N, CA, C and O atoms as a DFTB+ gen file, in Angstrom:
276 C
 N C O
     1  1     125.720     -71.843      49.895
     2  2     126.573     -72.840      50.502
     3  2     125.829     -73.519      51.666
     4  3     125.186     -72.860      52.483
     5  1     125.933     -74.809      51.712
     6  2     125.358     -75.569      52.818
     7  2     126.402     -75.712      53.918
     8  3     127.575     -75.949      53.630
     9  1     125.992     -75.572      55.164
    10  2     126.965     -75.770      56.248
    11  2     127.444     -77.222      56.281
    12  3     126.689     -78.151      55.996
    13  1     128.702     -77.388      56.631
    14  2     129.301     -78.719      56.670
    15  2     129.014     -79.395      58.008
    16  3     129.010     -78.736      59.048
    17  1     128.777     -80.689      57.987
    18  2     128.560     -81.472      59.193
    19  2     129.867     -81.691      59.942
    20  3     129.860     -82.068      61.114
    21  1     131.012     -81.451      59.250
    22  2     132.311     -81.721      59.868
    23  2     132.610     -80.787      61.029
    24  3     133.277     -81.188      61.983
    25  1     132.135     -79.556      60.968
    26  2     132.451     -78.616      62.052
    27  2     131.790     -79.018      63.367
    28  3     132.486     -79.085      64.380
    29  1     130.494     -79.289      63.409
    30  2     129.931     -79.751      64.687
    31  2     130.535     -81.082      65.146
    32  3     130.751     -81.293      66.339
    33  1     130.804     -81.970      64.196
    34  2     131.425     -83.249      64.559
    35  2     132.831     -83.010      65.105
    36  3     133.239     -83.657      66.070
    37  1     133.570     -82.089      64.498
    38  2     134.913     -81.768      64.965
    39  2     134.909     -81.158      66.354
    40  3     135.765     -81.477      67.180
    41  1     133.950     -80.282      66.615
    42  2     133.842     -79.688      67.950
    43  2     133.559     -80.779      68.977
    44  3     134.135     -80.777      70.065
    45  1     132.688     -81.695      68.638
    46  2     132.405     -82.820      69.531
    47  2     133.644     -83.662      69.791
    48  3     133.892     -84.083      70.920
    49  1     134.426     -83.906      68.731
    50  2     135.662     -84.681      68.899
    51  2     136.682     -83.934      69.752
    52  3     137.388     -84.546      70.553
    53  1     136.761     -82.622      69.587
    54  2     137.678     -81.821      70.402
    55  2     137.281     -81.906      71.875
    56  3     138.135     -82.094      72.741
    57  1     135.998     -81.768      72.154
    58  2     135.536     -81.860      73.537
    59  2     135.805     -83.249      74.120
    60  3     136.196     -83.373      75.280
    61  1     135.596     -84.291      73.314
    62  2     135.895     -85.653      73.759
    63  2     137.386     -85.825      74.021
    64  3     137.775     -86.446      75.009
    65  1     138.215     -85.282      73.146
    66  2     139.661     -85.344      73.327
    67  2     140.066     -84.672      74.636
    68  3     140.877     -85.216      75.385
    69  1     139.511     -83.501      74.914
    70  2     139.841     -82.789      76.155
    71  2     139.411     -83.604      77.369
    72  3     140.161     -83.716      78.339
    73  1     138.227     -84.165      77.321
    74  2     137.729     -84.964      78.445
    75  2     138.620     -86.179      78.701
    76  3     139.021     -86.430      79.837
    77  1     138.927     -86.929      77.649
    78  2     139.762     -88.124      77.805
    79  2     141.167     -87.765      78.272
    80  3     141.744     -88.465      79.104
    81  1     141.720     -86.675      77.737
    82  2     143.061     -86.247      78.132
    83  2     143.080     -85.850      79.610
    84  3     144.012     -86.199      80.335
    85  1     142.046     -85.118      80.058
    86  2     141.969     -84.700      81.460
    87  2     141.890     -85.914      82.383
    88  3     142.533     -85.941      83.433
    89  1     141.110     -86.908      81.997
    90  2     141.007     -88.127      82.810
    91  2     142.363     -88.832      82.884
    92  3     142.770     -89.285      83.954
    93  1     143.053     -88.925      81.759
    94  2     144.366     -89.563      81.739
    95  2     145.366     -88.798      82.597
    96  3     146.109     -89.403      83.370
    97  1     145.393     -87.476      82.467
    98  2     146.354     -86.662      83.219
    99  2     146.111     -86.787      84.723
   100  3     147.060     -86.936      85.493
   101  1     144.869     -86.729      85.137
   102  2     144.556     -86.840      86.562
   103  2     144.880     -88.243      87.077
   104  3     145.342     -88.393      88.208
   105  1     144.644     -89.259      86.266
   106  2     144.949     -90.631      86.682
   107  2     146.448     -90.832      86.883
   108  3     146.869     -91.451      87.860
   109  1     147.238     -90.316      85.973
   110  2     148.691     -90.480      86.061
   111  2     149.270     -89.596      87.165
   112  3     150.315     -89.928      87.726
   113  1     148.620     -88.489      87.487
   114  2     149.130     -87.565      88.503
   115  2     149.246     -88.235      89.869
   116  3     150.050     -87.805      90.695
   117  1     148.473     -89.260      90.118
   118  2     148.575     -89.975      91.381
   119  2     149.951     -90.593      91.606
   120  3     150.372     -90.784      92.747
   121  1     150.640     -90.900      90.533
   122  2     151.981     -91.481      90.644
   123  2     153.000     -90.453      91.144
   124  3     154.092     -90.823      91.575
   125  1     152.649     -89.174      91.087
   126  2     153.587     -88.118      91.474
   127  2     153.506     -87.767      92.959
   128  3     154.223     -86.882      93.425
   129  1     152.648     -88.448      93.696
   130  2     152.510     -88.155      95.129
   131  2     153.854     -88.303      95.830
   132  3     154.579     -89.277      95.628
   133  1     154.165     -87.321      96.653
   134  2     155.408     -87.361      97.408
   135  2     156.576     -86.703      96.709
   136  3     157.628     -86.510      97.319
   137  1     156.420     -86.354      95.446
   138  2     157.501     -85.680      94.725
   139  2     157.411     -84.177      94.965
   140  3     156.340     -83.673      95.305
   141  1     158.510     -83.456      94.796
   142  2     158.497     -82.011      95.040
   143  2     157.583     -81.258      94.063
   144  3     157.278     -81.750      92.977
   145  1     157.159     -80.069      94.468
   146  2     156.218     -79.299      93.658
   147  2     156.753     -78.947      92.272
   148  3     155.948     -78.861      91.344
   149  1     158.073     -78.734      92.062
   150  2     158.514     -78.429      90.686
   151  2     158.247     -79.580      89.714
   152  3     158.000     -79.352      88.530
   153  1     158.296     -80.807      90.214
   154  2     157.987     -81.971      89.363
   155  2     156.516     -81.921      88.958
   156  3     156.180     -82.170      87.800
   157  1     155.645     -81.603      89.904
   158  2     154.218     -81.480      89.610
   159  2     153.978     -80.366      88.599
   160  3     153.204     -80.530      87.657
   161  1     154.644     -79.235      88.798
   162  2     154.474     -78.098      87.896
   163  2     154.920     -78.450      86.479
   164  3     154.238     -78.123      85.508
   165  1     156.073     -79.122      86.365
   166  2     156.569     -79.517      85.040
   167  2     155.617     -80.512      84.382
   168  3     155.350     -80.427      83.183
   169  1     155.109     -81.455      85.172
   170  2     154.177     -82.448      84.630
   171  2     152.932     -81.782      84.057
   172  3     152.526     -82.067      82.931
   173  1     152.332     -80.895      84.842
   174  2     151.106     -80.243      84.379
   175  2     151.384     -79.280      83.229
   176  3     150.525     -79.098      82.366
   177  1     152.544     -78.668      83.197
   178  2     152.909     -77.790      82.079
   179  2     153.016     -78.595      80.786
   180  3     152.457     -78.206      79.760
   181  1     153.728     -79.704      80.836
   182  2     153.888     -80.554      79.644
   183  2     152.542     -81.161      79.236
   184  3     152.195     -81.171      78.054
   185  1     151.799     -81.657      80.197
   186  2     150.494     -82.263      79.890
   187  2     149.523     -81.226      79.333
   188  3     148.663     -81.556      78.516
   189  1     149.654     -79.985      79.767
   190  2     148.781     -78.932      79.280
   191  2     149.104     -78.484      77.870
   192  3     148.275     -77.850      77.217
   193  1     150.295     -78.803      77.390
   194  2     150.690     -78.423      76.031
   195  2     150.521     -79.582      75.047
   196  3     150.130     -79.365      73.900
   197  1     150.810     -80.803      75.484
   198  2     150.811     -81.959      74.574
   199  2     149.448     -82.211      73.939
   200  3     149.388     -82.645      72.788
   201  1     148.355     -81.952      74.651
   202  2     147.035     -82.273      74.117
   203  2     146.725     -81.481      72.849
   204  3     145.813     -81.834      72.101
   205  1     147.476     -80.421      72.610
   206  2     147.225     -79.578      71.431
   207  2     147.709     -80.264      70.147
   208  3     147.201     -79.958      69.068
   209  1     148.668     -81.173      70.237
   210  2     149.268     -81.783      69.044
   211  2     148.259     -82.445      68.095
   212  3     148.368     -82.240      66.886
   213  1     147.286     -83.226      68.576
   214  2     146.358     -83.843      67.627
   215  2     145.332     -82.874      67.047
   216  3     144.542     -83.257      66.184
   217  1     145.332     -81.637      67.504
   218  2     144.332     -80.694      67.012
   219  2     144.588     -80.233      65.576
   220  3     143.636     -79.971      64.842
   221  1     145.842     -80.131      65.165
   222  2     146.131     -79.625      63.815
   223  2     145.464     -80.474      62.731
   224  3     144.761     -79.920      61.886
   225  1     145.658     -81.804      62.721
   226  2     144.978     -82.583      61.686
   227  2     143.456     -82.547      61.827
   228  3     142.735     -82.563      60.830
   229  1     142.975     -82.498      63.065
   230  2     141.532     -82.448      63.266
   231  2     140.947     -81.139      62.737
   232  3     139.906     -81.145      62.080
   233  1     141.605     -80.030      63.017
   234  2     141.135     -78.741      62.503
   235  2     141.222     -78.689      60.979
   236  3     140.351     -78.117      60.324
   237  1     142.277     -79.286      60.416
   238  2     142.407     -79.329      58.958
   239  2     141.252     -80.135      58.356
   240  3     140.679     -79.741      57.341
   241  1     140.916     -81.261      58.986
   242  2     139.811     -82.080      58.507
   243  2     138.488     -81.305      58.584
   244  3     137.662     -81.386      57.675
   245  1     138.299     -80.564      59.665
   246  2     137.084     -79.788      59.819
   247  2     136.925     -78.761      58.704
   248  3     135.809     -78.505      58.250
   249  1     138.026     -78.177      58.264
   250  2     137.970     -77.146      57.224
   251  2     137.927     -77.716      55.803
   252  3     137.181     -77.227      54.955
   253  1     138.727     -78.746      55.551
   254  2     138.898     -79.205      54.172
   255  2     138.308     -80.588      53.888
   256  3     138.014     -80.910      52.736
   257  1     138.137     -81.395      54.914
   258  2     137.684     -82.772      54.704
   259  2     138.829     -83.732      54.471
   260  3     138.605     -84.917      54.222
   261  1     140.079     -83.227      54.548
   262  2     141.261     -84.067      54.364
   263  2     142.069     -84.057      55.644
   264  3     142.167     -83.032      56.318
   265  1     142.657     -85.217      55.983
   266  2     143.478     -85.299      57.185
   267  2     144.883     -84.785      56.937
   268  3     145.542     -84.309      57.861
   269  1     145.346     -84.875      55.702
   270  2     146.704     -84.425      55.352
   271  2     146.624     -83.375      54.269
   272  3     145.636     -83.272      53.542
   273  1     147.697     -82.591      54.179
   274  2     147.745     -81.550      53.147
   275  2     147.891     -82.124      51.770
   276  3     147.947     -81.377      50.793
C-alpha cells in the first residue's frame, strides 16, 4: 500500500483551520471588553467547541477521499 497524500494535506488544513479560528476568536473577543467574566467564559467555551464541527468531513476526506458518506 502506498501512503495517501490526503493525510499530510489534511493535517495541514487542520492546523490552518485552528490558526484562522484562533485569529477570529481573539479579534471578536475585543468586543466583549467591559462585560462580566461569565460572558467571557461562555464565549470562550462556545468558541472552543464550535471549531470542531468542520473536522468531521475533513477527517472523513482524509480517510476515504470522499467529503460525504
